N, C-alpha and C positions, 0 to 999 in steps of 0.2 A: 911848585907842583912836581911830584915825582911821576915816573912813568908806570903807574899801577896797571897791571894787566886787566883786560876786559874779562868779566866773569863769563865762564862757559855756561851753556844751558843746564839748569838745575844745580849749578855749583854753589856750595856754601861760600859766603863772603869770607869766612874764616880761611877757606882753602885758597881764595884769591890772594889774600894777604900773605899766606904761606908761600905761594908760588912767587910772589914778588921778592920774598926773602932769598929764594934760590937764584932768581934772575939777577938780583943786585949783588950777589955774592956775599951776603951778610952772614956773620956767625953769631953776633951778639943779639939776643932778644931785645935789649935796651936800645940798640941802634935801630932795629926795625920799628919799635914803638916811636922813637924820635922822628923817623922818616915819614911814617904813615899817619900818626896821630898827634905828634908833637906833645906827647903825654906818656910818661913812663909808668903811670898807674893803670893803664888800660888792661883789662883782663881778657885773655884769649878765650872767647866763649863760642862754642860750636853751634848751638841751636838758636839762641836769641841774643845776638851781639848788640852792643851799644856803640856810641860814637860814630853812627852811620853818616852824620853830617860831615865829618872829616873825610870819610870814604868818598862821598858824593862830590866833594870839592876837588878831588884829584882827576875827575873826568871833565871833558868839555861841557860848557854850560848847557843844561837841559838834557844831557845825554842819559844820565841816571839820576832821578830824584830820590828822595828818602823813602817814600812809600813804595816806589818800584823795587828798590833794593830789598826792603823788608818783605815784600810779597813774592819776589822772584828768587831770592837768594838766602832766605832764612826759613825757619819753621813756623814763623808767626801765623801764616794762613791756617794752620791746623787748630789754632786757638781763637782766632779773631771772631768767627761767627757765634761763638758760644759764651762770650763775655759781654756785659752791657756796653753800649756805645760809648759812654763816658770813659769807661775803663779801657776800651780799645784805643781811643784817642790818647789817653794818658800813656798807654804802653808805647805808642808810636813816638810820643815826645821823649820818653825814656830812651828808646832805641836811637833816637837822633843824637842824644847827648850822653847821659849816663844815668844808671838806675840804682847802683850799689845793691843789686840783688832783688830790688822791689818787683821787677817785671815777672820773675818766676813765681813770686808769691801772688801777684795780682791775677795771673792766669790759672792758678791752681796747680802748677807743675810740681811744686815741692810736695804737695799732699796727694799727688796722683797715685791711683792703685796700680797703674801699669808698671811693669818691671823696667827699671832704669837701664840705659845703655852704659856699659862700663868701659868699653874701648871703641874708638872710632872704627866703623865697619866699612867693608868694601866688597865688590864683586870682582873676582880675578879676571873673568872674561870681559867684563866691561872695561877694565883697565887696558886690555889688549885693543879694544875698539877705540878707546880714548887716544892711545898712543898712535894708532893708525891714522886717526882723524886730526889730532892736534899736536902730536909729537911729545906729549907729556901726560902725566896722570893728574887727576884732581879728585877731591872728595865730593861726592854727590849727596844732596840733602835727602834723597829718597832712602839712602842706606842708613841714616842716623835716626829714623823715626821709631819710637817705642811701639812695639806691636808688629812691626814688619821684620821678618827674619830671612826674607828671600828677595832675589831679583827675579822679576816676572819672566825675563828672557832666558836666564842661564841657570838659576838654582840658588841654593842657600848662600847667605852672606858669611863672610869670614871676619874674625876679629883681627885688627892690626895690633901692634904693640903700643900704639899711642893711646893714652888714657883719655876718656871723654872729658873728665874733670880732674886734671892732674894737680899734683902738689905745686909744680912750677907753673903758676897761673898765667904767666905773661908771654909764653912762647907759642908761636904759631908754627905747626909742624906739617909739612907737605908729605903726601904718600911717596915712598921710595921702596925699592927692593929690600932695603934693610929693615923696614918696619912693616912690610906687607909680604907675607909668603904666598906664593902661587900654589894653591892646593886644589885637589878635585872637589867638586861641589855636589851636594845632594839635590834631589829633585824638588819641584814646587808642587804642593797639593792645591786642591781647588779653593779651599778656604783662604789660603794665603794669596792666591792669584786674585780672588775677588776683593780681598782687603786692599791689595796694592792698587787695584783699579779705582776703588772708591776714594782712597787717600790721594791718588794722583788727580782725580777729578776735583777734590777739595782744594788741592794746591793750585790748580789751574783756574779757579774762579776769579773773576775780576773783583777788585776791591769794592766793598759795599758796606753800608752801615749795618750794625749788629742788631738782631731782634732783641726785644726786652725779655726779661724773665716771664712777664705776664703772657707774652705772645708764645713763648716756648711751652708754658703750662697749658694754654688753650689748645695749641697744636697737638700735644700728646694726648690730651683728653679727647679731642676729636678723632685722633688715630685709634684710640682704644674703642671708641664707639663704632667707628666704621669697620673695625675688625671683630665686632661682636664680643668685646671684652668688657662689657658693662653689666653690672648686677642691678636689677631694679631700674630706677630712672636715671641715676647718675653715679653710682658707686663703681669704682674700677675693680674689675675681676682680675686680681693680681695672679691668681693661680692659673687662669686661662692664658695670661700673657707669658708666664713662666713656661707653660706647656709649649707655646709657639716658639719661644726662644730655644728650648731644649730640642725641639724637633728640627730646627734649622742649623744650630751650631753644635759641634761635637764637644763633649766634656773636656777632651784633651786640649782643644783650642782655647776654651774658656779658662782652664786651669793654667795654661801657659801664660796667659795675659792677666792672671790674678783677678778674673771677673766671674768666678764660679760660685761665690758665696751668696746664695739667694734666700736662705732661710731667715735671715735677720729682718726685723721690721724696718730697720734703718739701712738695708742694703741698697745698692745703687739702682737696681732694676725697679724696685718699688718707688724709690725717690724720683726717678726720671718721669714717672707717670703721676706724681703728686705735684703740689705747688713748688715751683722752682725758686729756691732761695740761694742757690749757688750754681756754678756752671758744671757741666759734665764733660768728660773727655770725648774727643772725636771718635774713639773706638767704642765707647759706651753707646753713643748715638748710632753708629753704624750697626752694631749688634741689634739694637731695638728696632731700628727702621727696617732692616732686612727681614726681621722676623714677622713684622706686621704689615709693611707696605706691599702693594702689588709689585710683581716682578718688573724690573726695568726702571725702577725709581732712580732719580738723579738728584744730586745736591742742588742744582740750579732750580729745579721744579719745587723741591722741598722749601728752600729759602724764599722763593717767590710766593709760595702759598702762605708761609709764616708772616711775611711782611704785609700781607693783605689783611691779617687779623688785627682788629682794633686793639691798640694798647691802652690799658686802663691804669694809669698811675694813681697812687693814693690821693684821696681828696684832702689835701693838707689844709685848705681854707676852712673846710667844715670842722676838721679836727681842732684847728686853732680857735675857731669861734666857740666850740663846745668847751674848750679849756678855759677861755676867758670868762664864762658865765658860771664857773664853779663858785659855790658859797665858801669863801675862805674861812669864815667863822666856824662852820660845821667841820671843816677839815682840821682846824686847830683843836676843837673839842675831841674829835676822834683820835687825833695824834696824842693828845695828853692822856686819854684813857689807855691807849696802848702802852705808853711809857710807864 
C-alpha cells in the first residue's frame, strides 16, 4: 500500500493521483501506474475515471469506499439521476474496474450537445487560496464541467496548457506555475452564477436510485400542465414552453452552450417534454426547470417528487401471451404472398 494523499474537498481523483506523482518524486508515467494501479494500461481520465477499486484499497479500511469516491471526486453525480437505475449501477461497476470507454457512451457524454472542455481549467485566485490552506494546488471538479465558464467567487476560468483528453493518455499531470499562468479574470454574470449554484447543488446530493424514463416523462408532462403549457386536454404547447425559455435565458447563453436550436421537431426542448427514450443532460434539465418551475426550486425537491410518481414498465407478460397466440399458418401465407 502506497501513501496516496487524501483527496481535498471537490478535488478530482485524477488530481489526487497527480499529486502523489509529485510527492513520490516520480518522472515516469509508467512507474506511477505501477505504484497506484499495478496496471500500465490505465488511462488518465479527468471526468469519469475507472479502476477506483485500486484507489480505494490504498486508504484505510472503510475510509473511502467506491461509491463515495465516485460521488465526491468525479463528475458522475452530474449524470447519475438522468440515466436508468440499471445503467447507473453498471456505470459504477465500470468505474470500480475498467470500462474501455463504455461509460462515456452509456451516459450520453460522447453524443452531448454541450461544448467539450479542451484543456483542464482553473481559477487563479482559488489557487492562491488552496496554497494558503494546503500548501499546494489541485484540480477542482467544478472547473471541469461543460457549461461552467466561471468561478462563482472570483470570475472567469482560465485554460491550462494540460489537454483534457491528451494524446499521451497515461500521464496524470498536476497544476504547476509552468502549465497554469496567473492572469486577470473577467466578472461573473447572473446566469453563470445561477448555473454554478444549481450544479453545485446537484453534486452535493446524496447517492440515490435513478428515476425511470417513464417517471421523467410523467414529471415533465405534469410540469407543462401546471405551467399552463397544455393545448386542449393533453397536448403539450411547445410554443408556449419556448416562449418561457426565451424569456428566462438569453440567446447568448443558449448559443454558448449549443442549446439554441429550437425550430426542429427533434430538438432537445421538444424532446424533453415528450416521451423519454434517452437521457438529457444536466444543463438541458436546468434550463427547462428554471423556465417553468416556481422560483426557489431545488434538485432535492424535484427528485423527491419524481420518485413519488408510479413507474409503469412495459407489460411484457401480456406481450408474450399475445405473441404466443398468433396463427402461424396465416403468417406463413402472408409471408409467401409478400415474397
